[in-house]
C-alpha positions in Angstrom: -19.0 14.0 -21.9 -18.5 15.3 -18.4 -15.3 13.6 -16.2 -16.0 11.5 -13.3 -14.6 14.5 -11.2 -17.3 16.6 -12.2 -20.5 17.6 -10.6 -22.3 15.0 -12.7 -21.7 11.5 -13.2 -21.2 9.8 -16.5 -24.7 8.3 -15.9 -26.1 11.5 -15.8 -26.7 11.4 -12.1 -25.6 14.0 -10.2 -22.7 13.3 -7.8 -23.6 14.4 -4.0 -21.6 17.4 -2.5 -21.2 15.3 0.3 -18.8 12.3 -0.1 -21.0 10.0 2.7 -24.3 10.7 0.9 -22.7 9.1 -2.4 -23.7 5.5 -2.4 -21.2 4.6 -4.8 -18.5 5.9 -2.7 -19.4 4.1 0.5 -19.5 1.0 -1.3 -16.0 1.6 -2.6 -15.1 2.9 1.0 -16.4 -0.5 2.3 -14.8 -2.4 -0.3 -11.6 -1.0 0.1 -11.9 -1.4 3.9 -12.6 -5.2 3.7 -10.0 -5.5 1.2 -7.0 -3.7 3.7 -8.5 -6.3 6.2 -7.7 -9.6 4.3 -4.4 -7.6 2.9 -3.0 -6.8 6.5 -4.2 -10.3 8.0 -2.7 -11.8 5.3 0.8 -10.0 5.4 1.2 -11.5 9.0 -0.3 -14.9 8.5 2.1 -15.9 5.9 5.1 -15.2 7.4 4.1 -16.3 10.8 3.2 -19.6 9.6 6.8 -19.6 7.9 8.9 -18.9 11.1 6.7 -20.5 13.8 5.3 -23.4 12.3 7.6 -24.3 9.3 10.6 -22.7 11.2 12.0 -20.5 8.5 15.2 -19.1 8.9 16.3 -15.7 7.9 17.0 -16.1 4.3 13.8 -18.1 3.8 11.8 -15.7 5.5 13.4 -13.0 3.3 12.8 -14.9 0.1 8.9 -15.6 1.2 8.8 -11.7 1.7 10.5 -10.7 -1.9 8.5 -13.1 -3.6 5.0 -11.7 -2.3 6.6 -8.1 -3.4 8.3 -9.1 -6.8 5.0 -8.5 -8.5 5.0 -4.7 -7.8 8.4 -5.0 -9.8 7.1 -7.0 -12.4 3.9 -5.8 -13.1 3.4 -2.3 -12.1 3.8 -0.6 -15.2 2.0 -2.8 -17.3 -0.7 -2.5 -15.0 -0.9 1.2 -14.9 -1.2 1.1 -18.7 -4.0 -1.3 -18.8 -5.9 0.0 -15.7 -6.2 2.9 -17.6 -7.8 1.0 -20.5 -10.3 -0.8 -18.1 -13.1 0.2 -16.1 -11.8 0.1 -12.6 -15.0 -1.5 -10.9 -14.1 -4.6 -13.0 -10.3 -4.3 -12.3 -11.1 -4.6 -8.5 -14.0 -7.2 -8.3 -11.7 -9.6 -10.3 -8.7 -9.1 -8.2 -10.9 -9.8 -5.0 -12.5 -12.8 -6.2 -8.8 -14.0 -7.3 -7.2 -13.1 -3.8 -10.1 -14.7 -2.4 -9.3 -18.2 -4.4 -5.9 -18.2 -3.5 -5.9 -17.8 0.2 -9.1 -20.4 0.0 -6.4 -22.6 -1.7 -3.8 -22.0 1.1 -6.5 -23.0 3.7 -7.2 -26.3 1.8 -3.8 -27.0 1.4 -3.1 -26.4 5.1 -6.1 -28.8 6.2 -4.6 -31.7 4.3 -1.0 -31.0 5.5 0.3 -29.6 2.1 1.0 -26.1 3.0 4.6 -26.1 2.9 7.3 -23.5 1.8 6.8 -24.0 -1.7 3.5 -23.9 -1.6 3.2 -20.5 0.2 5.8 -18.9 -2.3 3.3 -19.7 -5.1 0.2 -18.3 -2.7 2.5 -15.1 -1.7 3.1 -14.4 -5.4 -0.5 -14.7 -6.7 -1.7 -12.6 -3.8 1.0 -10.1 -4.2 0.3 -9.6 -8.1 -3.6 -9.6 -7.8 -3.0 -6.8 -5.2 -0.9 -4.9 -7.8 -3.8 -4.9 -9.9 -6.6 -3.4 -7.1 -4.1 -1.1 -5.7 -3.9 0.8 -8.8 -7.7 0.4 -9.5 -8.9 1.6 -6.6 -6.8 5.0 -6.5 -8.0 5.7 -10.0 -11.5 4.6 -9.1 -11.7 7.4 -6.5 -10.4 10.2 -8.8 -13.4 8.5 -11.4 -16.0 8.9 -8.4 -15.4 12.4 -6.9 -14.6 15.9 -7.5 -11.0 17.2 -7.4 -12.0 19.4 -4.2 -13.4 16.4 -2.7 -10.1 14.2 -3.2 -8.3 15.2 0.2 -11.3 14.3 1.9 -11.8 11.1 -0.1 -8.2 10.0 0.4 -8.4 10.7 4.3 -11.7 8.1 4.3 -9.8 5.7 2.1 -6.9 5.8 4.3 -8.6 5.8 7.5 -10.3 2.6 6.6 -6.7 1.3 5.9 -6.0 2.4 9.5 -8.7 0.5 11.0 -7.5 -2.6 9.0 -3.8 -2.5 10.2 -5.5 -2.1 14.1 -7.3 -5.6 13.5 -6.0 -7.2 10.5 -2.5 -7.8 12.4 -4.0 -8.8 15.7 -6.6 -11.0 14.3 -4.0 -12.7 11.8 -1.3 -13.2 14.6 -4.0 -14.5 17.2 -5.5 -17.0 14.7 -2.0 -18.4 13.8 -1.3 -18.6 17.3 -4.1 -20.0 19.1 -5.8 -22.0 16.1 -3.8 -22.7 13.0 -2.6 -21.0 9.6 -5.6 -22.7 7.2 -8.2 -20.8 9.6 -6.3 -17.5 9.3 -5.9 -17.8 5.5 -9.7 -18.3 5.7 -10.3 -14.9 7.6 -8.4 -13.1 4.7 -10.5 -14.8 1.9 -13.6 -14.0 3.6 -12.5 -10.4 3.7 -11.9 -10.6 -0.2 -15.1 -11.8 -0.7 -17.0 -9.1 1.3 -15.0 -6.7 -1.0 -16.1 -8.3 -3.8 -19.6 -8.2 -3.1 -19.5 -4.5 -2.4 -17.5 -3.2 -4.9 -19.7 -5.1 -7.6 -22.6 -3.1 -6.6 -20.9 0.4 -7.8 -23.4 2.0 -10.1 -21.8 4.6 -11.7 -21.1 4.2 -15.2 -17.2 4.9 -16.4 -17.0 5.3 -20.1 -15.9 2.3 -22.2 -12.3 1.7 -22.4 -11.0 -0.2 -25.6 -9.8 -3.6 -24.2 -7.4 -4.5 -26.7 -4.3 -2.7 -28.2 -1.3 -3.4 -30.2 2.0 -4.1 -27.8 3.5 -1.5 -29.1 0.6 1.0 -27.9 1.2 -0.5 -24.3 4.9 0.2 -24.6 4.2 3.7 -25.4 1.6 4.2 -22.9 4.2 3.1 -20.3 6.7 5.4 -21.8 4.0 8.2 -21.3 3.7 7.5 -17.8 6.9 7.5 -17.2 7.6 10.8 -19.1 5.0 12.6 -17.2 6.4 11.4 -13.9 9.9 12.4 -14.5 8.7 15.9 -15.9 7.0 16.9 -12.5 9.4 17.9 -9.7 7.1 16.7 -6.9 6.0 13.3 -8.5 9.8 12.7 -9.4 10.6 13.3 -5.6 7.6 11.4 -4.4 9.2 8.5 -6.4 12.8 9.0 -5.2 12.0 9.2 -1.6 9.4 6.3 -2.1 12.3 4.2 -3.1 14.3 4.8 -0.6 12.1 4.3 2.3 10.1 0.9 0.8 13.8 -0.5 0.2 14.9 0.3 3.8 11.5 -0.6 5.2 11.5 -4.0 3.8 14.9 -5.1 4.9 13.5 -3.7 8.1 10.5 -5.8 8.3 12.2 -9.0 7.4 14.7 -8.5 10.6 11.8 -7.2 12.4 9.3 -10.3 12.3 12.5 -12.5 13.2 13.4 -10.1 15.9 10.0 -10.3 18.0 9.7 -14.1 18.4 13.3 -14.7 18.6 15.0 -12.1 20.4 12.4 -10.3 22.5 10.5 -14.0 22.8 7.0 -12.8 21.9 4.2 -15.1 20.7 2.3 -15.1 17.5 -0.4 -13.1 19.5 1.8 -10.7 20.7 3.4 -9.9 17.5 -0.1 -9.6 16.2 -0.7 -6.9 18.8 2.6 -4.8 18.4 2.0 -4.7 14.6 -1.5 -3.8 14.9 -0.4 -0.5 17.1 0.4 1.1 13.7 -3.6 1.1 13.1 -4.6 3.6 15.9 -1.7 5.6 15.0 -2.8 5.5 11.1 -5.9 6.5 12.2 -5.0 9.5 14.0 -2.4 10.6 10.7 -5.5 10.1 8.6 -7.6 12.9 10.9 -4.6 14.9 11.2 -4.0 14.9 7.4 -7.1 16.6 6.4 -6.0 19.5 8.9 -2.2 19.9 9.0 -1.4 20.5 5.6 -4.2 23.4 5.3 -2.4 25.2 8.3 1.4 24.2 7.7 1.6 23.7 4.1 2.2 20.3 2.7 5.9 20.2 2.1 6.8 21.0 5.8 4.1 18.4 6.8 5.6 15.8 4.4 8.9 16.2 5.9 8.3 16.4 9.5 6.1 13.5 9.6 8.5 11.2 7.4 11.3 12.1 10.0 9.2 11.4 12.9 7.6 8.1 11.5 10.9 6.6 10.3 13.0 7.8 13.0 11.1 6.4 15.9 12.3 2.7 14.4 15.8 3.6 15.7 14.5 3.0 19.4 13.3 -0.8 18.7 17.1 -2.1 18.6 17.8 -0.8 22.1 14.9 -2.7 23.8 15.5 -5.6 26.4 13.5 -7.3 29.0 10.6 -9.1 29.4 7.5 -8.6 27.5 5.5 -6.8 30.2 8.2 -4.2 29.5 8.7 -4.5 25.7 5.5 -5.1 24.3 3.9 -1.3 25.5 7.6 -0.1 23.9 6.8 -1.4 20.8 3.1 -0.3 20.9 4.4 3.3 21.3 7.0 2.9 18.5 4.5 1.1 16.0 1.7 4.2 17.1 4.1 7.1 16.2 5.1 5.1 13.3 1.5 4.8 12.0 0.9 8.4 12.7 3.7 9.4 10.7 3.6 7.0 7.9 0.0 8.2 7.5 0.5 11.8 7.2 2.9 11.0 4.4 0.5 8.6 2.4 -2.5 10.9 2.7 -0.4 14.0 1.5 1.5 12.5 -1.0 -1.7 10.6 -2.8 -3.5 14.3 -2.8 -0.3 15.9 -4.3 0.0 12.7 -7.0 -3.9 13.2 -8.0 -4.0 17.0 -8.1 -1.0 17.4 -10.3 -2.1 14.5 -12.5 -4.8 14.7 -15.4 -7.7 11.9 -15.3 -6.4 10.2 -18.4 -2.8 9.7 -16.4 -4.0 8.6 -13.0 -3.6 4.9 -13.7 0.0 5.4 -15.1 1.3 7.7 -12.7 0.0 5.8 -9.7 1.7 2.8 -11.2 4.8 4.3 -12.3 5.3 5.7 -8.4 4.5 2.2 -7.3 7.0 0.7 -9.4 9.9 3.2 -8.5 8.7 3.3 -5.1 8.1 -0.3 -4.1 10.2 -2.2 -7.1 13.0 -2.2 -4.7 10.9 -3.9 -1.9 12.2 -7.4 -3.2 15.6 -6.5 -2.8 14.9 -4.6 0.4 13.7 -8.1 1.8 16.3 -10.3 0.6 19.1 -7.8 2.1 17.2 -7.8 5.7 17.6 -11.9 5.4 21.2 -11.6 4.4 22.2 -8.9 6.9 20.1 -10.9 9.8 22.1 -14.3 9.2 25.3 -12.5 8.8 25.3 -9.5 11.4 22.6 -10.7 13.8 19.3 -9.4 14.3 19.7 -6.4 16.6 22.5 -4.8 14.5 20.8 -5.5 11.3 17.6 -3.7 12.6 19.7 -0.7 13.7 21.4 -0.6 10.4 18.4 -1.0 8.2 16.1 1.4 10.6 19.0 4.1 10.1 18.3 3.5 6.1 14.8 4.7 6.4 15.8 8.1 7.3 16.8 8.6 3.5 13.4 9.4 2.9 12.5 12.5 4.6 16.4 13.8 4.0 15.4 13.4 -0.1 12.3 15.5 0.5 14.1 18.3 2.7 16.8 18.6 -0.4 14.0 18.8 -3.0 11.5 21.5 -4.3 8.7 19.3 -2.7 9.3 20.8 0.9 8.2 24.2 -0.4 5.0 23.4 -1.1 2.6 25.4 0.8 -1.5 24.9 1.8 -2.2 25.0 -1.7 -1.7 22.1 -4.3 -0.6 23.1 -7.9 -2.9 22.6 -10.8 -2.9 19.5 -13.0 -0.4 19.4 -15.3 -1.0 18.9 -18.8 -0.6 15.1 -20.4 1.4 14.1 -23.0 -0.7 13.0 -26.1 -1.5 9.2 -26.1 -0.9 7.1 -29.0 -4.8 6.8 -29.8 -4.7 10.4 -30.1 -1.5 11.2 -32.2 2.0 12.0 -31.7 3.8 14.8 -29.9 3.8 16.4 -26.7 1.6 19.0 -24.9 2.3 21.9 -23.0 
């Protein structure tokens, strides 16, 4: 049976040579765009509601963010093993429905005056858990929908949609919390997830039917195979370490940042949303550049330079003083540059991962990197809250922003920096429990 990355789909239909002529890719793209809008708005709505309405302190905000990120640490490896056994379309549709229901419940609780911190913790955990499933599934889905020579363009399109969401999502979430209410803001996120549900469920390309049940021992074996595969590949191993350094520090930065903007800089919820939304236009530019710069300068140099630029610009934030008329344009510039650098890294890293990973290992490789890379985010959020309480907002922001520079340092000291304009071929995957024992290659 031909793979989904070949010129013929599993249903026997030819895969169009142009991504935008492929109706199934368009449906995935629309669904992913809507999902990202819902997620980006939600990432601002819940923390701002806690800070501005419930008057949460630094420690409480750190706990709230950690609770929302905890599913990454708890579930990623299992999700990777499961997604490789399920139809990705089914996973994405179910998670969209679940997130819409969770945020709809938040809206109802808010309207009846029951949306306190305990309810926010529960909702944040539920949405975070479902997002882990969706994020792993859509990355695996792309590989099953398009040819390998279309992966960079496909990733660039999907990351571009995420950029558009970063433009509108935070601004929309912050404005709705500031001008209307948290329940209305939660409804907006729920509607985006509902739109994603409607679009993705219309994907027609048939994936080969996976087995839905397996013994627990086989689940653990498949998780071990995913870990072993990533560790054995020098490029993926470096991606894991660099991502872990970045995500830990970035989680700490954002906990302090979401306190620093309204309390130290005296910005309204709408202004905070606007400042965060500047990441979107930068990421949109980064998506465009990601389709060109690696082919000219090589993947390794682009990764290191983009990470150093995007992470290093946050060191400017603790130095900001003055009225919103001065600080907001500066924050817009900082977040724009951060968006360019981070998006260049995101697209290039995803292209590297998808290219060197065989089809049957895509879900587990994505989940392993997510687990290692983002598994430390809850601890970073807790650290950010602790430092903000102990050292003050400005000093804590400087320290945590400095920690983000560990990521480009890790890449610069690894073989990843030597990647050229051509990516290596896929590495052989170990034999799975269903195919027998032993290693391949």
